[in-house]
C-alpha positions in Angstrom: -6.5 17.1 10.1 -7.9 15.3 7.1 -10.8 13.0 7.7 -10.6 11.4 4.2 -8.7 8.1 4.6 -5.9 7.0 2.3 -7.1 4.4 -0.1 -4.4 1.7 -0.1 -4.5 -1.4 -2.4 -2.1 -4.2 -1.7 -1.6 -6.5 -4.7 -0.5 -10.0 -3.8 -1.5 -13.7 -3.7 -2.4 -16.2 -1.0 0.6 -17.9 0.6 2.9 -15.0 -0.1 4.6 -14.4 3.2 6.0 -11.1 2.0 2.5 -9.9 1.1 1.3 -10.9 4.6 4.2 -9.0 6.2 3.4 -5.8 4.2 -0.3 -6.2 5.1 0.6 -6.3 8.8 2.8 -3.1 8.4 -0.1 -1.3 6.7 -2.5 -2.4 9.5 0.0 -1.0 12.1 0.0 2.3 10.3 -3.8 2.5 10.6 -3.2 3.5 14.3 -1.6 6.7 13.1 -3.2 7.4 9.7 -6.7 7.1 8.5 -6.6 4.5 5.8 -8.7 1.9 4.0 -6.9 -1.2 2.9 -8.1 -3.4 0.0 -6.3 -6.7 -0.7 -6.2 -7.8 -4.4 -5.4 -11.4 -5.2 -3.5 -11.2 -8.5 -4.3 -14.8 -9.3 -8.0 -14.0 -9.9 -7.2 -11.7 -12.8 -4.9 -12.8 -15.6 -3.9 -9.3 -16.5 -2.9 -8.4 -12.9 -1.1 -11.8 -12.6 0.9 -11.1 -15.7 1.7 -7.5 -14.6 2.6 -8.2 -11.0 3.7 -11.8 -10.7 7.4 -11.0 -10.2 7.0 -7.8 -8.2 4.5 -8.6 -5.5 3.7 -7.3 -3.0 2.8 -4.0 -4.6 1.4 -1.1 -2.7 -0.9 1.5 -4.3 -1.8 4.7 -2.4 -4.7 6.8 -3.6 -4.5 5.3 -7.1 -0.8 5.7 -7.5 1.5 2.6 -7.6 4.1 3.6 -5.0 5.9 0.5 -3.8 6.4 -2.4 -6.3 8.8 -5.0 -4.8 11.3 -4.8 -7.7 14.6 -4.4 -5.7 13.2 -4.8 -2.2 10.0 -5.2 -0.2 8.7 -1.9 1.3 9.6 -1.3 4.9 7.5 0.2 7.7 9.7 3.3 7.7 9.2 3.8 3.9 5.4 3.4 4.3 5.3 5.7 7.3 7.3 8.4 5.5 5.1 8.2 2.4 1.9 8.5 4.4 3.3 11.3 6.5 4.3 13.2 3.4 0.9 12.7 1.8 -0.9 13.7 5.1 1.1 16.9 5.2 0.2 17.6 1.6 -3.5 17.0 2.4 -3.4 19.3 5.4 -1.8 22.0 3.4 -4.5 21.7 0.7 -7.3 22.0 3.2 -6.1 25.4 4.5 
């Protein structure tokens, strides 16, 4: 099993209830997957604000933007499936 945690970045803003929901989903997944979560407030960076203001919350995993909220907000099932797929890939690479 991989000991290197997933690096997850959640782009959002204070007062965004959807961002708060996704943060809680990610924290629940921490029970099953090793992960480090970093929260980024897009309002502190004009470039990030312009890029993400209409699609937050946005989830980035290991440097790859995986779940922008364009058509819907990511679900626990989608996050779990993505981390499971990546964990399996990491395990295969370690063999």
